Chimera marker file (.cmm) of the C-alpha trace (Angstrom):
<marker_set name="trace">
<marker id="1" x="115.146" y="110.701" z="114.766" r="1" g="1" b="0" radius="0.5"/>
<marker id="2" x="111.352" y="110.092" z="114.196" r="1" g="1" b="0" radius="0.5"/>
<marker id="3" x="108.520" y="112.276" z="111.852" r="1" g="1" b="0" radius="0.5"/>
<marker id="4" x="106.096" y="115.030" z="113.971" r="1" g="1" b="0" radius="0.5"/>
<marker id="5" x="102.970" y="115.156" z="112.122" r="1" g="1" b="0" radius="0.5"/>
<marker id="6" x="100.812" y="118.129" z="113.198" r="1" g="1" b="0" radius="0.5"/>
<marker id="7" x="97.094" y="117.253" z="112.533" r="1" g="1" b="0" radius="0.5"/>
<marker id="8" x="95.047" y="120.229" z="113.328" r="1" g="1" b="0" radius="0.5"/>
<marker id="9" x="91.390" y="119.856" z="113.340" r="1" g="1" b="0" radius="0.5"/>
<marker id="10" x="89.644" y="119.832" z="109.763" r="1" g="1" b="0" radius="0.5"/>
<marker id="11" x="89.576" y="123.276" z="108.749" r="1" g="1" b="0" radius="0.5"/>
<marker id="12" x="87.137" y="124.075" z="105.942" r="1" g="1" b="0" radius="0.5"/>
<marker id="13" x="84.156" y="122.792" z="104.558" r="1" g="1" b="0" radius="0.5"/>
<marker id="14" x="84.507" y="121.872" z="100.803" r="1" g="1" b="0" radius="0.5"/>
<marker id="15" x="81.521" y="120.053" z="99.659" r="1" g="1" b="0" radius="0.5"/>
<marker id="16" x="78.878" y="118.356" z="101.875" r="1" g="1" b="0" radius="0.5"/>
<marker id="17" x="80.403" y="115.816" z="104.349" r="1" g="1" b="0" radius="0.5"/>
<marker id="18" x="83.975" y="116.199" z="102.578" r="1" g="1" b="0" radius="0.5"/>
<marker id="19" x="86.899" y="118.455" z="104.679" r="1" g="1" b="0" radius="0.5"/>
<marker id="20" x="89.975" y="119.892" z="103.899" r="1" g="1" b="0" radius="0.5"/>
<marker id="21" x="92.873" y="118.314" z="105.985" r="1" g="1" b="0" radius="0.5"/>
<marker id="22" x="96.250" y="120.555" z="106.092" r="1" g="1" b="0" radius="0.5"/>
<marker id="23" x="99.071" y="120.396" z="108.500" r="1" g="1" b="0" radius="0.5"/>
<marker id="24" x="103.062" y="120.089" z="108.480" r="1" g="1" b="0" radius="0.5"/>
<marker id="25" x="105.376" y="117.489" z="109.119" r="1" g="1" b="0" radius="0.5"/>
<marker id="26" x="108.431" y="118.452" z="110.778" r="1" g="1" b="0" radius="0.5"/>
<marker id="27" x="111.420" y="116.573" z="112.409" r="1" g="1" b="0" radius="0.5"/>
<marker id="28" x="110.667" y="115.690" z="115.904" r="1" g="1" b="0" radius="0.5"/>
<marker id="29" x="113.816" y="116.805" z="117.633" r="1" g="1" b="0" radius="0.5"/>
<marker id="30" x="114.750" y="119.855" z="115.534" r="1" g="1" b="0" radius="0.5"/>
<marker id="31" x="111.687" y="121.016" z="114.340" r="1" g="1" b="0" radius="0.5"/>
<marker id="32" x="113.222" y="121.047" z="111.032" r="1" g="1" b="0" radius="0.5"/>
<marker id="33" x="110.521" y="120.843" z="108.073" r="1" g="1" b="0" radius="0.5"/>
<marker id="34" x="110.471" y="117.753" z="106.119" r="1" g="1" b="0" radius="0.5"/>
<marker id="35" x="110.483" y="118.811" z="102.692" r="1" g="1" b="0" radius="0.5"/>
<marker id="36" x="108.312" y="116.218" z="100.618" r="1" g="1" b="0" radius="0.5"/>
<marker id="37" x="107.462" y="113.865" z="103.407" r="1" g="1" b="0" radius="0.5"/>
<marker id="38" x="104.223" y="111.837" z="102.709" r="1" g="1" b="0" radius="0.5"/>
<marker id="39" x="101.247" y="111.169" z="104.659" r="1" g="1" b="0" radius="0.5"/>
<marker id="40" x="98.501" y="108.668" z="103.620" r="1" g="1" b="0" radius="0.5"/>
<marker id="41" x="95.113" y="107.354" z="105.469" r="1" g="1" b="0" radius="0.5"/>
<marker id="42" x="95.929" y="103.710" z="106.620" r="1" g="1" b="0" radius="0.5"/>
<marker id="43" x="94.079" y="101.217" z="104.843" r="1" g="1" b="0" radius="0.5"/>
<marker id="44" x="93.633" y="103.309" z="101.611" r="1" g="1" b="0" radius="0.5"/>
<marker id="45" x="95.545" y="104.901" z="98.833" r="1" g="1" b="0" radius="0.5"/>
<marker id="46" x="94.471" y="108.180" z="99.487" r="1" g="1" b="0" radius="0.5"/>
<marker id="47" x="97.369" y="110.176" z="100.511" r="1" g="1" b="0" radius="0.5"/>
<marker id="48" x="99.605" y="113.286" z="99.448" r="1" g="1" b="0" radius="0.5"/>
<marker id="49" x="103.206" y="114.297" z="99.835" r="1" g="1" b="0" radius="0.5"/>
<marker id="50" x="104.191" y="117.959" z="101.882" r="1" g="1" b="0" radius="0.5"/>
<marker id="51" x="105.617" y="120.913" z="99.795" r="1" g="1" b="0" radius="0.5"/>
<marker id="52" x="109.136" y="122.348" z="100.075" r="1" g="1" b="0" radius="0.5"/>
<marker id="53" x="108.284" y="123.732" z="103.608" r="1" g="1" b="0" radius="0.5"/>
<marker id="54" x="106.638" y="120.395" z="105.118" r="1" g="1" b="0" radius="0.5"/>
<marker id="55" x="102.941" y="121.578" z="104.568" r="1" g="1" b="0" radius="0.5"/>
<marker id="56" x="100.277" y="119.089" z="103.195" r="1" g="1" b="0" radius="0.5"/>
<marker id="57" x="96.634" y="119.305" z="102.657" r="1" g="1" b="0" radius="0.5"/>
<marker id="58" x="94.215" y="117.007" z="100.900" r="1" g="1" b="0" radius="0.5"/>
<marker id="59" x="90.350" y="116.872" z="100.948" r="1" g="1" b="0" radius="0.5"/>
<marker id="60" x="88.689" y="113.894" z="103.373" r="1" g="1" b="0" radius="0.5"/>
<marker id="61" x="85.247" y="112.748" z="103.640" r="1" g="1" b="0" radius="0.5"/>
<marker id="62" x="83.439" y="113.085" z="107.100" r="1" g="1" b="0" radius="0.5"/>
<marker id="63" x="84.646" y="110.076" z="109.182" r="1" g="1" b="0" radius="0.5"/>
<marker id="64" x="87.572" y="108.931" z="111.316" r="1" g="1" b="0" radius="0.5"/>
<marker id="65" x="90.964" y="108.082" z="109.853" r="1" g="1" b="0" radius="0.5"/>
<marker id="66" x="94.245" y="106.922" z="111.239" r="1" g="1" b="0" radius="0.5"/>
<marker id="67" x="97.055" y="109.304" z="108.975" r="1" g="1" b="0" radius="0.5"/>
<marker id="68" x="100.667" y="108.086" z="108.741" r="1" g="1" b="0" radius="0.5"/>
<marker id="69" x="103.313" y="110.632" z="108.271" r="1" g="1" b="0" radius="0.5"/>
<marker id="70" x="106.580" y="108.977" z="106.529" r="1" g="1" b="0" radius="0.5"/>
<marker id="71" x="110.136" y="110.556" z="105.531" r="1" g="1" b="0" radius="0.5"/>
<marker id="72" x="113.267" y="108.346" z="104.039" r="1" g="1" b="0" radius="0.5"/>
<marker id="73" x="115.368" y="107.636" z="107.122" r="1" g="1" b="0" radius="0.5"/>
<marker id="74" x="112.793" y="108.381" z="109.606" r="1" g="1" b="0" radius="0.5"/>
<marker id="75" x="110.531" y="106.156" z="111.697" r="1" g="1" b="0" radius="0.5"/>
<marker id="76" x="106.894" y="106.785" z="110.843" r="1" g="1" b="0" radius="0.5"/>
<marker id="77" x="104.539" y="108.555" z="112.834" r="1" g="1" b="0" radius="0.5"/>
<marker id="78" x="100.819" y="108.338" z="113.002" r="1" g="1" b="0" radius="0.5"/>
<marker id="79" x="97.666" y="109.764" z="114.540" r="1" g="1" b="0" radius="0.5"/>
<marker id="80" x="93.604" y="109.615" z="114.612" r="1" g="1" b="0" radius="0.5"/>
<marker id="81" x="91.580" y="112.351" z="113.164" r="1" g="1" b="0" radius="0.5"/>
<link id1="1" id2="2" r="1" g="1" b="0" radius="0.2"/>
<link id1="2" id2="3" r="1" g="1" b="0" radius="0.2"/>
<link id1="3" id2="4" r="1" g="1" b="0" radius="0.2"/>
<link id1="4" id2="5" r="1" g="1" b="0" radius="0.2"/>
<link id1="5" id2="6" r="1" g="1" b="0" radius="0.2"/>
<link id1="6" id2="7" r="1" g="1" b="0" radius="0.2"/>
<link id1="7" id2="8" r="1" g="1" b="0" radius="0.2"/>
<link id1="8" id2="9" r="1" g="1" b="0" radius="0.2"/>
<link id1="9" id2="10" r="1" g="1" b="0" radius="0.2"/>
<link id1="10" id2="11" r="1" g="1" b="0" radius="0.2"/>
<link id1="11" id2="12" r="1" g="1" b="0" radius="0.2"/>
<link id1="12" id2="13" r="1" g="1" b="0" radius="0.2"/>
<link id1="13" id2="14" r="1" g="1" b="0" radius="0.2"/>
<link id1="14" id2="15" r="1" g="1" b="0" radius="0.2"/>
<link id1="15" id2="16" r="1" g="1" b="0" radius="0.2"/>
<link id1="16" id2="17" r="1" g="1" b="0" radius="0.2"/>
<link id1="17" id2="18" r="1" g="1" b="0" radius="0.2"/>
<link id1="18" id2="19" r="1" g="1" b="0" radius="0.2"/>
<link id1="19" id2="20" r="1" g="1" b="0" radius="0.2"/>
<link id1="20" id2="21" r="1" g="1" b="0" radius="0.2"/>
<link id1="21" id2="22" r="1" g="1" b="0" radius="0.2"/>
<link id1="22" id2="23" r="1" g="1" b="0" radius="0.2"/>
<link id1="23" id2="24" r="1" g="1" b="0" radius="0.2"/>
<link id1="24" id2="25" r="1" g="1" b="0" radius="0.2"/>
<link id1="25" id2="26" r="1" g="1" b="0" radius="0.2"/>
<link id1="26" id2="27" r="1" g="1" b="0" radius="0.2"/>
<link id1="27" id2="28" r="1" g="1" b="0" radius="0.2"/>
<link id1="28" id2="29" r="1" g="1" b="0" radius="0.2"/>
<link id1="29" id2="30" r="1" g="1" b="0" radius="0.2"/>
<link id1="30" id2="31" r="1" g="1" b="0" radius="0.2"/>
<link id1="31" id2="32" r="1" g="1" b="0" radius="0.2"/>
<link id1="32" id2="33" r="1" g="1" b="0" radius="0.2"/>
<link id1="33" id2="34" r="1" g="1" b="0" radius="0.2"/>
<link id1="34" id2="35" r="1" g="1" b="0" radius="0.2"/>
<link id1="35" id2="36" r="1" g="1" b="0" radius="0.2"/>
<link id1="36" id2="37" r="1" g="1" b="0" radius="0.2"/>
<link id1="37" id2="38" r="1" g="1" b="0" radius="0.2"/>
<link id1="38" id2="39" r="1" g="1" b="0" radius="0.2"/>
<link id1="39" id2="40" r="1" g="1" b="0" radius="0.2"/>
<link id1="40" id2="41" r="1" g="1" b="0" radius="0.2"/>
<link id1="41" id2="42" r="1" g="1" b="0" radius="0.2"/>
<link id1="42" id2="43" r="1" g="1" b="0" radius="0.2"/>
<link id1="43" id2="44" r="1" g="1" b="0" radius="0.2"/>
<link id1="44" id2="45" r="1" g="1" b="0" radius="0.2"/>
<link id1="45" id2="46" r="1" g="1" b="0" radius="0.2"/>
<link id1="46" id2="47" r="1" g="1" b="0" radius="0.2"/>
<link id1="47" id2="48" r="1" g="1" b="0" radius="0.2"/>
<link id1="48" id2="49" r="1" g="1" b="0" radius="0.2"/>
<link id1="49" id2="50" r="1" g="1" b="0" radius="0.2"/>
<link id1="50" id2="51" r="1" g="1" b="0" radius="0.2"/>
<link id1="51" id2="52" r="1" g="1" b="0" radius="0.2"/>
<link id1="52" id2="53" r="1" g="1" b="0" radius="0.2"/>
<link id1="53" id2="54" r="1" g="1" b="0" radius="0.2"/>
<link id1="54" id2="55" r="1" g="1" b="0" radius="0.2"/>
<link id1="55" id2="56" r="1" g="1" b="0" radius="0.2"/>
<link id1="56" id2="57" r="1" g="1" b="0" radius="0.2"/>
<link id1="57" id2="58" r="1" g="1" b="0" radius="0.2"/>
<link id1="58" id2="59" r="1" g="1" b="0" radius="0.2"/>
<link id1="59" id2="60" r="1" g="1" b="0" radius="0.2"/>
<link id1="60" id2="61" r="1" g="1" b="0" radius="0.2"/>
<link id1="61" id2="62" r="1" g="1" b="0" radius="0.2"/>
<link id1="62" id2="63" r="1" g="1" b="0" radius="0.2"/>
<link id1="63" id2="64" r="1" g="1" b="0" radius="0.2"/>
<link id1="64" id2="65" r="1" g="1" b="0" radius="0.2"/>
<link id1="65" id2="66" r="1" g="1" b="0" radius="0.2"/>
<link id1="66" id2="67" r="1" g="1" b="0" radius="0.2"/>
<link id1="67" id2="68" r="1" g="1" b="0" radius="0.2"/>
<link id1="68" id2="69" r="1" g="1" b="0" radius="0.2"/>
<link id1="69" id2="70" r="1" g="1" b="0" radius="0.2"/>
<link id1="70" id2="71" r="1" g="1" b="0" radius="0.2"/>
<link id1="71" id2="72" r="1" g="1" b="0" radius="0.2"/>
<link id1="72" id2="73" r="1" g="1" b="0" radius="0.2"/>
<link id1="73" id2="74" r="1" g="1" b="0" radius="0.2"/>
<link id1="74" id2="75" r="1" g="1" b="0" radius="0.2"/>
<link id1="75" id2="76" r="1" g="1" b="0" radius="0.2"/>
<link id1="76" id2="77" r="1" g="1" b="0" radius="0.2"/>
<link id1="77" id2="78" r="1" g="1" b="0" radius="0.2"/>
<link id1="78" id2="79" r="1" g="1" b="0" radius="0.2"/>
<link id1="79" id2="80" r="1" g="1" b="0" radius="0.2"/>
<link id1="80" id2="81" r="1" g="1" b="0" radius="0.2"/>
</marker_set>
């Protein structure tokens, strides 16, 4: 089983050159929400946990990032944004 992280484009401007990134983490095969899964920026200490419905959000400065989604018992997934 693998984690599927849906990474939409930056959705809204918070401060100059900062954006709100949000998405949903689900099971790749079943589509089931992965409650409290983790998502982090590769190479940094920035990250967050999803809520009970698999949704997450956090602020990022403008730039390119590799996001990594993980959940206990699943293979991690990554995507560039």
